[in-house]
N, C-alpha and C positions, 0 to 999 in steps of 0.2 A: 375197299376202304378209301375214302376220299383223301387226296393229297392235301396236307395242311397248307393254308395260305401263309406265305412268308411275309413278315413285317420286319423291316430294318429299324431297330430301336433308336438310331441316331437321326431319324427323319424329322425335319422341321424343329420343333421344340426339344425333342430328344430326351424327354424326362418321363416321370411316372404316369402322367396322364395317358400317354399312348398305351401303356400296359393296362391301366385300369379300364379304359374304354374298350380296348380290344378283347380282353377276357370277358367283359360283361356281354358284349355283342356275340362273342363266340358261344358263351353259355346259353344265351337266349335263342340263338338260331341253330344250335348244334353244328357249328362250323369249326372244324379243327384249324388251329393256327400254330405257327412257329415264329417266335420272336427272338431275334438275335441282337447282340450289343445293347442289352436292356439298360436304359438310362445312360446311354453312351456319351451324352453331352454333359453329364454331371461331374463335379469334382470328386476326388476321392476314389476314382475308378469305376463309379457307377454300380450296376448290379442291383439285385433286390435288397431292399431294406426290410425291416420287420413289418412295417405298415403294408408294403407291397405284397409281402408274403402272406399276410393275413387276408388280403383281398383275393388273391389267387386261390388260396386254400378254401376259403368259404364258397366262392363261385364254383370251384371244382367239386366240392362236396354236394352243392345244390344241383349241379347238372350231371353228377356221376361221371366226371371227366377223368380220363387217364392223363396224368401230368408227369412229364419227365424233365429232369434238370432243375426242379424247384429246390431252393435252399437259399439261405442268407448269402448275399453277394453273387448269386448266380447271374450270369449274363445271357443265358439262353434257356428258354423253356419251350416245350411243345405241349399244347393244351388241347385235348381231344374229348369233347363232351360225348357221353355214351347213350343217353336216353332222352325221352321227351322231357320238356322242361317241367320242373317242380313236381313230377310224379313221385308220390310217396313222401314228400316233405311234410314235416309235422306242422308247419305254419301255413300250409296251402290255403286253408279256410279260416285263417286267423290263429294267432298264438304268439308265443314269445320266442325271440331269437336273441342269443347272447354271443357277442363277438368281443373277445378279450385280447388286449394287447398288454405286453409287459413293459412297454416303453411309452413315452408320451407322443407316439406317432399320432398324427391328426385323425380324430374320429370322423371328421367331416370329409376327408379324402377317402376313408373307408366307405362312408355313406355314398360318396360320389360313384364308387365302383359298383355297389350292390343295389342302389335305389332303382335304376331302370329295370333290373331283373325282378325285384320285388313287386314293382308296379305292373309290369307287363306279363309276368310268367303265368298268371291265372286267367288270362283271356281265353275264352272258349271252355272254361271249366263247366262241368255238368251242373255244379252248384252255383250257377250264375246269379241266383237271387240272394245268395249269402253275402253279407257285407261286414263280416267280422274284422276287427282291426288286427293288423300285424304290429307287434311292439318289438322294436329292434333296440336292444341296449348295447351300446358300444363303449368300451373302456379304452382310455388313452388320453391324448391331449385335446382339450376343447379350445384352447387359445395357443396356437403354434405359429411361429414365423413362416411366412410365405405359404400360408394355407388359409382357407376360409374359416372364420370363427363360428362358433355356435350362434352367436348373436347375429352374424350376417345370414346364416341359414334361416334363423327364425324371422328376421325382419325383412329380408330381401328374397332369398331363394324360395321359401315356402309360399309366400304370397304371390310371387310371379308364376310359380307352377299352378297355383289355383286359378290364376288368370287365364292360363292356356287350357284348362280343363282337367287338370290332375286333381283327384280328391284331396281335401285339406290334410296337411301333415302337421301334427302337433309335436312340439319339442319340449322335453322336460330335462333341465340340467340338474342332475343330482349333486354333482360336485365338479369343480373346475380342475383341469389339468393343464399345466403350463410348460412351455419350452424355455421361458425366461425366468430369471431368478433361480431358485432351486427347482430342478425338474420334478414334476409331480404328475400323478395320474388322476384323471377325473372320469366321470361317466355321464352319458346322456341317453335318454330313451326317445326314439322317434316312433310315433304312432301314425299308422297310415292304413288306408283301405286300397287294396289293389284294384286295378282296372278289370272289368269283366267284359268290356267291349273295346274294339280298337279305338285309339285316341283320334278324334276328328282333327283335321287340319286346323291350324290357328293362325291368326294374324295379329302381329304386334307392330302396328304402323302409325298409330296416333298416340303421341305421348301426352298431350294435354298440357296444362299449366301446373307448376309446382304449388301445392296448397299447404304443405307442412313439411317440416324437417325435424327429425328426432336425432338427438345426440346421446350416445351411450358412452359413459365414462367408466372404466374400470381401472382403479389406481389406488395407491396408498391413501388411507383416510385423511392424512394431513395435507394431501394435495387437492382435496375436493374443491375448496373455495377458490384456489388459484385457477383451476380448470374452468370453473363456472365464470369467473371474472374474464378470463381470456376468451371464452366462447361468447359472452355478452358483447364484448368489444368487437369481436369478429363479425357477429351477426349484424351489429349496428353499422359497421363499415361496408359489409358486403350484401346487405339485405336486397338491394336492387338487382344485383347480378344473380342472386339465388332465386328470388321470387318474381322479379320483374313486375311487381305490382305493389300497391301500398298495404295490402293485407298480408300478414305473415303469421304463421302458427309455428312456434318453436317449443319443443319439449326436450328437457334435459334430465337424464337419469344418471345416478351414480351408484357404483358398487365398490366396496372395499376389496382390493386385490390381495390383501393380507401379506404383501411383500413389498419392500422398498424399491425393488427393481422391476416391478410389473406395471407398465403403463400401456393402456389400450384405449383407443378412441374410434368410434364408428359413427359416421353421419349418414342418415338415410333420408332421401327426399321422396315424398309421395305426391303423385300428380292427380289431376282431376279424372283421369281415366283408369286409375288404380295401379299405374306403373310405379315400381320402386327402383330407385337407383342409389347405390351405396358405395362409399369408400371408407377405408379404415387403415389403421396402422397399429400393430403391436410393436412398440418401440424396441428396437434390437441393437441400439448403440449403448455404449457405456453410460451408466448413470453415476454422476459424481456428486459427492456431498458439496452443498453450496451452489450447485448448478441446476437444481430442480426447476427453478422458475424458467430458465432458458430452455430446458428440456420440454416443459409443458407448452411453452410458446412455439417451439419447433413443431411439436405434434399437431397443435391446432392449426398452425399455418399450412403445414403440408396436407393434412386431410381435407381442410376446407378448399384449398387450391385444387386438389384432385377432384373433389365433388363439383366445383365450378366448371372444371374442364369437361366433366361428363355432361353437365347441364348445357354448356355452350353448344355442343354438337347436336342437340335436339333429338338424339336417338331414344329408342324405347327400352334400351338395356344398357347397363354399365359394362365395362370391359370384361369383368369376371363373369357376369351373368350371361353374356353372349355365348361364351364357349360351353356353358352348362346346358344351354337349350339345344345344342347341336343334336344330341342323341334323340331328343324328343321330336325335333323336326324330321329326323331320319326315319323314325318309327311310326309317325303319324300317318293317317290316311288322307292323301291329297297334298296339295302344295301349301306349305306353311311358310310365312314370311316374317322375318324379324328385322326391323329397320334399325340399323346401327348408327345412323346419323351422318352428318356431313361436316367437313372441315374445309373452309375456303372453297365452298361450292363443289368440292369433290367428295364422293362417298368415302366414309371412314373405313379404312381397311380393317378386316378382322385381326385380332391379336394372333401371335404365333401359336398360342394355346388353341384358339378357335380354328386356325388353319390345320393344326395337327388333328383335331377332332374331325374336321371335314375329310381329311385324308384317310383316317382310320375307317370312317363310315363308308367311304367310297370303296375301299379295298374289301371290306367284309360284306356289305349289303348293296353295293353298286348304286349309291345315291350321289347326286351332284348338287352343289351349292352354287347359285349364280351371284353376280356382283351386287344384286339388290337385296341379298340376304334370304333368298327364296330357296326352297328345297322340296322336290316331289318325293314325299315319304313312301315307304313300302307298304303302309297299312298293316303293320305287324299284328298278327292275331286273327286276321280276317278268315284265313283257312281253318284255324283252330275253332273259331266261333261257328263256322259253317258245319264243320264235322261234328261239333258238340250238339248243334241244333238237329242234325240228322240222327245222331244217337238218341237224343231225347224223343224225337218223332218215332224212330223205330221202336223204342221202348213202349211208347203209348200204343202203337199199332199192335205190338205183340201182346200187350196187356188186354187190348180190346178183343183180339182173336181168342185169347185165353178165356175171357169172360163169356164170349159167344159159345165156346165149347162147353163151358160149365152150364150155361143156361140151356143149351141144346140137350144136354144129358138130363 
């Protein structure tokens, strides 16, 4: 039995991302791992929260893993996958998956953990021509502080994954779940088609020019007009910095958050090459009566400034998207490059989250990321595809020999 690879949970960012990516890659590659000091840099003592437990348990079930130490607040686990990926899974050739949380833990962080597994686990399947959709319904928080929102997933992550060769992912929000205001549970269904062949290397090196910006407001109904007015003034003042041309296309949508303390704004810029860059804020400060106008002004000012900062560095990804693409670079066939932009003529350093993802990928599948955002991926699934092709060929030969025998008789 292979000795588990040890991962120190306080490395770099030292949070839940390390756990999610490590267990996903472990499940995909059947590599046993041991993680200690889980979320060791988080306040409150770290350890597994309900959302992390959900991810580990689902990936464990999918890969028939033996898991020791798993439980709420656990600070050490050993995760040992036992069988070939996805064998016997009811969703292997399309179907429904239900992942339920009893707390408003981020559904999108759960998705972050399981998505690469769902996309890559079918490579080399004998049913390579089948393209049935997998529908993953996750219950929990759709709009949670310090986590990607479903709106970001729909408007930024899914289109960017399509740009690099991942089959389109559809998002259906059944109901919203919030960490702000009264905590509540929501649910989302993500529909996708898994890969049947290894993901080719991809290049995100040409950003193009910003051609449109979409603003998504989710707030109390009586705050709608104030938000729209603030955005109108902001776009008028900052149009040149955002579009750098006289032509601008701005779309503003509004949704009632159904609660006086739930304020959310997402700004997404789309470029002429199809790149999406987004910044958002689920307001997590106190909301005081009589201070709503200043609250809205602060939200618009912060999110627009954050987006302008992303646009100024001329990169092809925003800060949050950059670390989401690490696993796809690592698993693709050949060298994939993601240009992160420059600041003052120096290459923009990856975020701590991205550096953490680089480290986990290196430890588990021995890939390296260079300063230019490039990574020579392992071509995950190439062996499985080759073996599947041999099995199909052997089957056809056997069938041919059988037919010759029948005809000969």
